[in-house]
N, C-alpha and C positions, 0 to 999 in steps of 0.2 A: 621392441619385444612385444609378443602378443599379436602382431600384425599378421594378416593372412598373406600367403604367398601362393603362386601357381607356377608350375614348371610344365613346359611342353617339350616333347622329343619323340623318341621311338624306341621300341624294344624294352620298355619298362616291364612288360609282362603283367600277369595278374597279381593282385594284392595277396600277400602271404603272411600277414601278421608281422611278428617280430623279425621275420626273415626278409622283409622289405622295408628299407629305411631311407630317410633323407637325413643327411648329417650336415650340421652347421659347425665346422671346426671340430668334428667328432661328437657333437651333441645331437642326440636324436630329436627330431621335430615331431609334434603331434600331426597325424595324417587324417584328412577327412575324405579325400578322393584319391584313388589309385587305379589307373587303367594303363593300357599299353602305350598311350600317347600323352597322358596328362596326369599330373599329380598336384593336389592342393593340400595345404596344411597351414600350420601356425608357427611363426618364428618362436623358438624356445625362449622362455622367460629369463633364463640365466645369462643370456648373451649381453656383453657390454656394447655400448655404441662403438661403431667402427666397421671395418671391412672383415668379412668372414668367408671362408671357402665353403661352398655348398656342393655336395656330391650325392648321387643316388646309389644305393648299395643293395645288392640282392645276394642272399646266401643260398647256395644250392643244396640239394639233398645230401650230397656226399661231403658237405662241410666246406666246400669252396666258396669264395666270395667274388662276385662280379661287380665292378664299380664303373660308373659313368665318368665321362670327363668332368672336370670341375668348372665352376663359375663363381664369380664374386657376388656377395650380397652385402649391402651396406645397411647396418642396423643404425637407425637414427635415434638420437636421444630426444627426450621431451624438452623442447626449448620454449620457455615462457618469455615472450617478448614484452607484453604489456597487459595491464589490467585497467579497465575503464568502467566506471569511475574508480579512483583510488581512495576515495573517502565517501562515507555515507552512513545511513542508519541500517539496522538489521532489516532484512526483508526486501531491500532494494535489489533490482536486477544488476548484474555485472556481466562483462564480456572479457574473456581472455583471448589474446591473439598470440600465435607462435607457430611452431612446426613440430611434426613428429608425434602429435597427440594420438594418431591412429584412429580406428573406428571405435564407436561407443561399445563398451563391454559390460554394461550393467554395473553391479557392485564392484567389479574389477577395475573400473575406471572412475577415479575420484578426484575432486578438487577439495583440498583441505585449507581451511582458515585456521592456522594453528593446528589443534588436534580435532577440530570440528569439521564434519563433512557437509558441503553445500549441496542443496537440491539443484539438479541439472535439468535444463530444458533443451539445450542444443549441444551436441558434441560431434565435431568432425576433425579432420587432420590438422586444420589450421585455426579453428575457432571453437570456443566453448562459452556457453551462456548459462547462467543460473541465478540464484538469489542468495544474498548474504545470510548465513545462519545466525541463530540467536547467540550473541556474544556480549560480554561486557565491553564498555567503551575502551578504546586504545588501539595500538597498531598490532597487526597480525601478519605473520609470514604466510603467503599464499603459494601453494605448490600443486602441481598436477601429478597424480599417481596412476600407474598402470600396473596391474598385477596379473601374473600367470603362475598358478600353483602357489608355491611359497616365495616366489621371486617377485620383487616389487621394484619398478623403475620410477624414480622421482625426478621431476624437473628442477631447474633452478628456481629460486624463490623470488616473488615480488612482494610488495607490501600494500596492505589495505588497512586504513584507519577507520574503525567504527566510531561514529559520533552518536551521542545520545539525542533523544528528542528534547529540544530545549526551547521553552517558551520565553521570549524576550518581552513581549508586550501584548496587551489585550485592549481593544478599542471598539466601542466604548467599554468601560469597566463596570457599568451599572445600567439597569433598565428593567422595564416590566417584561412579563411573558411575551413571546413573539418578537422580541428585539433581536435583530441581527447584529452579531459582533464578530470581530476578526482577530485572530491570533497571528502574530509574526514571530519567527524564530528560525531554528535550523534543525536539520535531521529528521523532519517529519516523514520524509520519503514519499513515494507515490501513493495515491489512493488505492485501497485494496478492499473496497466494500465493507462487509461486516468485520473484517480484520483490521480496519483502521477506524477508531472511534474516539469521541471526545466525551469525557465525563464531567458534568456540572452538578455538583452536590450529589455525586454518585449516580446521577441519571444520564442516560445516553441522549445526546442532543442531535437534532437533525443537521446534517452537513450539506452545504451547497458547493463549497470549494475545499479541495485538499491537495496541496502540492508540497514540495520539499521545504518551502519557507513560509507558506500561508495556509491558514485554515479559517474558513468562514462558516458560522453555525448560527442557530436560532435558539433562544431561551425556551425550553420546553414549557408547555402550558400548565403542567401539574406541579410546578415548583412553588413552594411558599416563599414569602418575602424573607430576606436576610442575606448574609454573606455566605457564598457557596465556594467550595474548593473546585478548581478547574484544572484538569489534567488531560493530556493527549496520550493515547495508548495505541500500540501497534502489536498485533499478533502475527508471529512469523509462521512460515510454512511447517515448521517442526513443533508448533504449539507454544513456543516460548513467547513471553510478553516483554516489551520494552515500554517503559512509562516515563513521561517527561517530568520535569520539575513541576511543582504545584504553584499555581497562581490563584487569584480570587476574583469573583464577580459578585456584585451586589444586585440581587433580584429585588426590585422596588415595586411599590404599589403606585397606582395612578392617584395623584394628589391634587385636588381642586382647591385653588386659593380664592378666586372670585368668579362670579357670574354676573355679567352686565349686559343689559339691565336685568333686574330681578323681577320686573313686572311689566306687563304690556299685552297687546293684542296678538292673536295668532298671525304668523307670517312675518313678524318683525325680525330683524337680525339680532343675534346675540353673540357675545364673545366670552369664552371661558379661559382663564389663565391658571397656571399651576406648574407642576413639574412631573416628569416621567410619564408623559402621555405616550411616548414612543412614536414611531413613524406610522403614517396612515396605512392601513391594510384593508381597504375596501369594506366589505360587509362585516369584517371581523373587528372593526373599530367603530363604535357606536356611541351616540349621545342619546340617552333616554329621558323623555319627559313622561313620568309615570311609565306606562307600558308602550308609549308611542316613540318611534325613532325619528329624530330630527334630521333634516337634510343638512349635510356638512359641506362647506366650501373650502375651509382651511383646516388642516390638522398637522401640527408638528409637535415637538416634544414639550412645548410650553404654552401653546396657544391653539384654541379651536374656535372657529367661527362657523355659524350656521343660521338657520331660521327656525322660529318656533313652529312646531307642527300644529295641525288642526285639532283643537281641543275645546271642550266646554270651559266655561269660566270656572275658576277655582285655583287652588294651590296644588302644585305638582312637585314631587321629588325629582331632581335632576341628577343623573349619575352617568359616569363614563364607563363603558364596557370595552374590554379588550379580550378577544377570543383566540385560542389556538387549539384546534381539534375540538374536543368536547369540553375543554376547560375555559373558564371565564374569570377574568380578574376585574374587580369593581373598584371604582374610586370611592372616596367619601361623598356624602350627599350634600347638594345645595337645594334650594327651592326657588320655584318661579310661579308667580301668580298671574294667571291668564285673566285679562279684563275684557269687558265688552268694548266694542268700538263706540266711542262717544260722538253723538251727532247733535250739533247745536242749532240746526235748522238753517234755512236760507237767509242770506243777508242782502 
């Protein structure tokens, strides 16, 4: 029903309103084109699937009726063969395959997940694509609907199971600002720009990877130290939100335990040990002797090795800096005493 049809023949005559009709088993079809050799219109919405007799009828001015020979027209039902995928999060794309869907007809052609209508991107006679609407988790009957007037044709049902965004693990689960961490889980769905985001302590985190089972992000620079709630959020095309379970991430500070040696000449190697230094990030990870930056050869989460920069003799505060954007996290302070080169003379 609702599909366009076209008849060709001869002696149809000019269109004359209700006096010129195309009948499907006695039901009048809406007409869009009528001339002497061609008629176009739409299959009536009230017809059941199956074979129907189609005739052209013309009423004359004296009340007589002229009818064409009849032909058979098969009204196809909407047959839903498969939905792919059959499980997933809200907002993910889906594709229906089948037959008899007919052409797209705006609000008169719908895919329903239970009682919710899905947003559609593709609709043709054998395939429909769209996105899963905002729904609670659980199974839903998926049907294709085609409406004409007050008549609605409904396909057989398939099943789609909505799964929630579920965080299973986070690794690492602690670190300073700028630390990259990875969530694993299920139902995250595909990345959708600003409509897919991760909240750490209520702050949106920079995302580098987002797929259905993995999210990789970076601890924002403006977060203070402490335990922060971590949730994944997905905004659907209809504005609804789906939120994962909550897990936790500890934002730590850079903690220096030892600086060795703590005294010596410029250019000598030094080693700093401690915790939560994070990974090396180029110019955003620094060792300062006073206001001077030391050259670094090793930087990992617990150890930093470098060389003492060119400085005058004296005592200098040594601090680690980790920067992300305009935000800088500082470690506790150590001290290093720069001494003169000792020369004992020739021997």
